[in-house]
C-alpha positions as CSV (number, residue, x, y, z in Angstrom):
1,X,221.3,35.0,246.0
2,X,224.1,34.1,243.6
3,X,223.9,33.1,240.0
4,X,225.6,30.0,238.6
5,X,227.0,29.7,235.1
6,X,223.7,28.4,233.7
7,X,221.8,31.3,235.2
8,X,224.4,33.8,233.8
9,X,224.0,32.3,230.3
10,X,220.2,32.8,230.6
11,X,220.9,36.5,231.4
12,X,222.6,37.2,228.1
13,X,221.5,40.7,226.9
14,X,218.1,40.6,225.3
15,X,219.4,42.6,222.4
16,X,221.6,39.7,221.5
17,X,218.6,37.4,221.1
18,X,215.4,39.4,220.6
19,X,213.9,42.7,219.8
20,X,213.2,44.8,222.9
21,X,209.9,46.0,221.5
22,X,208.6,42.4,221.0
23,X,209.6,41.4,224.5
24,X,208.0,44.5,225.9
25,X,204.8,43.7,224.0
26,X,204.6,40.3,225.7
27,X,205.0,41.8,229.2
28,X,202.4,44.5,228.4
29,X,200.0,41.8,227.4
30,X,200.7,39.9,230.6
31,X,200.5,43.2,232.7
32,X,197.0,42.7,233.9
33,X,196.0,40.3,236.7
34,X,193.0,39.0,234.8
35,X,195.2,38.1,231.9
36,X,197.5,36.2,234.2
37,X,194.5,34.3,235.5
38,X,193.6,33.4,232.0
39,X,197.1,32.1,231.3
40,X,197.0,30.1,234.5
41,X,193.6,28.6,233.5
42,X,194.9,27.8,230.0
43,X,198.0,26.1,231.4
44,X,195.8,23.0,231.9
45,X,194.7,23.0,228.3
46,X,192.3,24.4,225.8
47,X,189.1,26.0,227.2
48,X,185.9,27.7,226.0
49,X,185.4,31.4,226.6
50,X,182.5,30.6,228.9
51,X,184.8,28.4,231.0
52,X,187.3,31.2,231.2
53,X,184.6,33.6,232.3
54,X,183.9,31.4,235.2
55,X,187.6,31.0,236.0
56,X,188.3,34.8,236.1
57,X,185.0,35.9,237.5
58,X,184.5,38.7,234.9
59,X,181.8,39.4,232.4
60,X,182.1,37.6,229.1
61,X,182.7,40.9,227.2
62,X,185.6,41.8,229.6
63,X,187.1,38.3,229.4
64,X,186.8,38.4,225.6
65,X,188.6,41.8,225.6
66,X,191.5,40.3,227.7
67,X,191.6,37.4,225.3
68,X,191.9,39.8,222.4
69,X,194.9,41.4,224.0
70,X,196.6,38.0,224.5
71,X,195.7,37.0,221.0
72,X,197.1,40.1,219.4
73,X,200.3,39.5,221.3
74,X,200.4,36.0,219.9
75,X,200.1,34.4,223.3
76,X,196.8,32.5,222.8
77,X,195.1,31.1,219.7
78,X,191.4,30.7,219.2
79,X,189.6,27.7,217.6
80,X,186.0,27.9,216.6
81,X,183.8,24.8,216.9
82,X,180.2,25.4,216.2
83,X,179.0,28.3,218.3
84,X,181.9,28.0,220.8
85,X,185.3,29.5,220.7
86,X,188.1,27.6,222.4
87,X,191.4,29.2,223.4
88,X,194.8,27.6,224.0
89,X,198.3,28.9,224.8
90,X,200.5,29.2,221.8
91,X,203.5,28.0,223.8
92,X,204.2,26.3,227.1
93,X,207.1,28.7,227.5
94,X,204.5,31.3,228.6
95,X,203.7,29.2,231.6
96,X,207.4,28.9,232.5
97,X,207.7,32.7,232.1
98,X,204.9,33.3,234.5
99,X,206.2,30.7,237.0
100,X,209.6,32.4,236.9
101,X,208.1,35.7,237.7
102,X,206.3,34.1,240.7
103,X,209.7,32.7,241.8
104,X,211.2,36.2,241.6
105,X,208.5,37.4,244.0
106,X,209.3,34.5,246.3
107,X,213.0,35.3,246.1
108,X,212.4,38.8,247.7
109,X,211.4,40.9,244.8
110,X,207.9,41.0,246.3
111,X,208.9,43.6,249.0
112,X,210.5,45.8,246.3
113,X,207.5,45.6,244.0
114,X,205.1,46.5,246.9
115,X,207.2,49.4,248.2
116,X,207.3,50.9,244.7
117,X,203.6,50.4,244.3
118,X,203.0,52.2,247.5
119,X,205.3,55.0,246.6
120,X,208.0,54.1,249.0
121,X,211.6,54.1,247.9
């Protein structure tokens, strides 16, 4: 795979644009499959916690704990209406980031990730 000029511009050093710690915090918040499921669910729009519980298949307390991590990272925002709490993504760029990670896996990174996870390499 080769990079074109636009791709190369996107690869400017992170230190030129952002704080490494802040970027790492975003990836830590996304570093759990259940939280990625929540992001995927919220990509279609605002949802109640009870709806997210159904989408991820976890207990409400566990789902709420995952939402707290995403909220603390600034990736989701709550809105209380009556007895329900609704969550939404704070930026659509988050969906693009997750989709790009999925594209990386499709581009061959998948084998590398799995070999490292299995202790090979």
